[in-house]
N, C-alpha and C positions, 0 to 999 in steps of 0.2 A: 667229185667234181673239182675241188681245190687242187687234187693231185694231178689231173687232166689238164687243167687250164694253163699251167707253165709250158707244157709240151705243145701248146697250140691245138689241141684236140678238140676244143670247144670254142665257139665263136659267139654263142648267144645262150643265156640261161632264160627259161621260161618258167615262172612260178605264178601260181593262182593268186597268192597274196603275199605281202611282205613279210609276214610272220612265219612263212615256210623257209625263210633263209636262216633264222636263228631264234633263240629264245629271248634274248636281251637286246636293247636298243645298240648297245655298244658292239655285240657281236654281229648284228646285221649290218652295222656301218663299217666294221673291219672287214667283213666279207665282200660288201660292195666296193670298198676302196681297192682291195686286193685284185678283184676281177676287173675293175676298171682300169688299173694300172696294167694288167696284163692284156688289155684290149678286148675283154670278154663283156659284151652288153648284157644288162639284166632287164628283162621285160616283165612287168607285173601286169597280169592279165585282167584283174578286176578294176584296175584304174587306167590301164592303157598308157603306162609311163615306161620310158626306157632310159637307161643310164648313158648310153651312148648313140648319138645321132650322127651318121656319116663319120664314124671314128673320132668324134669329139664329145667331150663331157657336156652332159645336159645338166646345168646347175639346178634348174627347177626340179628335176628328178632327184638330185641330191638332197635337197630341201624335203621334198615329199617323203623320201625314204626315211629321213630322221623322224618326221611327224608320224608316218604310218606305223613305223617300228614302236614308237612310244605309246601310240594308241593300242597297238596289239599287246604291249607289256601290260597296260593299265587293264585291258579287257581280260587277260589272264589272271591278273592278280584279284580283280572284282569277283570273277568267276569262281576262284579258289576260296575266297572269303565267304561267298555265299554258300557254297557246298560245306565248308567247315562249320558255319553257323547253323546250316540246316541240320547237320548231324549232332551238333551240340544240343540244339533244341529238341531233337528226336530222343537222345540220351536222357534229357531232363524230364521227359515224357514217359520214360521207361522203356523205349525202344531199344533192343539189342542190335548193335550194328555189328556187321561182319558175317561170317559163315554161321549157318545154323548148327548148334551144338550136334556133334556125332557125325559130321559129314567129312571130316578129314580122316584119311588113311594112316593106319599105323605104319611106323618107320619100315618094319619087315615086310608088310603087305606092299607098300609103295616100291621098295627095292626089288621085290619079286616081280612086280608088274613091269618095272623097266630094268630087267636084268641085262638086256643087250646094251643099254645105255651105261650101266655100270662096268660092264666087260670092256667097252671102248674106252672110257675113262681110265680104268685101271691099266689099259694097254697103253696109255699116254697119248691118246688122240685129244685134240683141242675140243673145247665146248661147241664151238661152231660146226666143226666137222663131224662130230658125234651127232648133233642135232640133224644134220643133212642126211648122214648115212642111216640113222635110226629112224627118220621121218617124224621126229617130235620138235615141239617148240624148244628154243633156246632156254626159256625159264624152266622147263622140265629138267633139262640137262643140269642147269644150276642147282635145283632141288636136290637131284641125285647126288651131285658132287658134294653138296653140303652135308647130306646125310651120310656119305662115305667117310 
């Protein structure tokens, strides 16, 4: 999106919520500013706000983006804290967190299973292209690469 915008290929960006634009408030505001300067309007579906109205900045939208981005960041942090707290409490109660014992494959078995991926990586193909060619997830290709 940020590569296409300077070329004039995008006139409006539609997002379901502000948090889809970036992880931090600063990142969201930088993206909003960059797109606004390029004349690209951003429309947030769940609040019905838009950064540009008739090719003019909407100052209320800028203010709302700041607040909504900060609320999204706080929500993410709270959720993360709750998850980690729950995992800590489960550990204190003796619950094992993670994969059940014996469910991971040995290195040789894993590499044999994904021999085609290993061949493509050894041939110099990129991770992304290997994943597409072998029809596997990028994470699988990364695992094979790490084991090689």
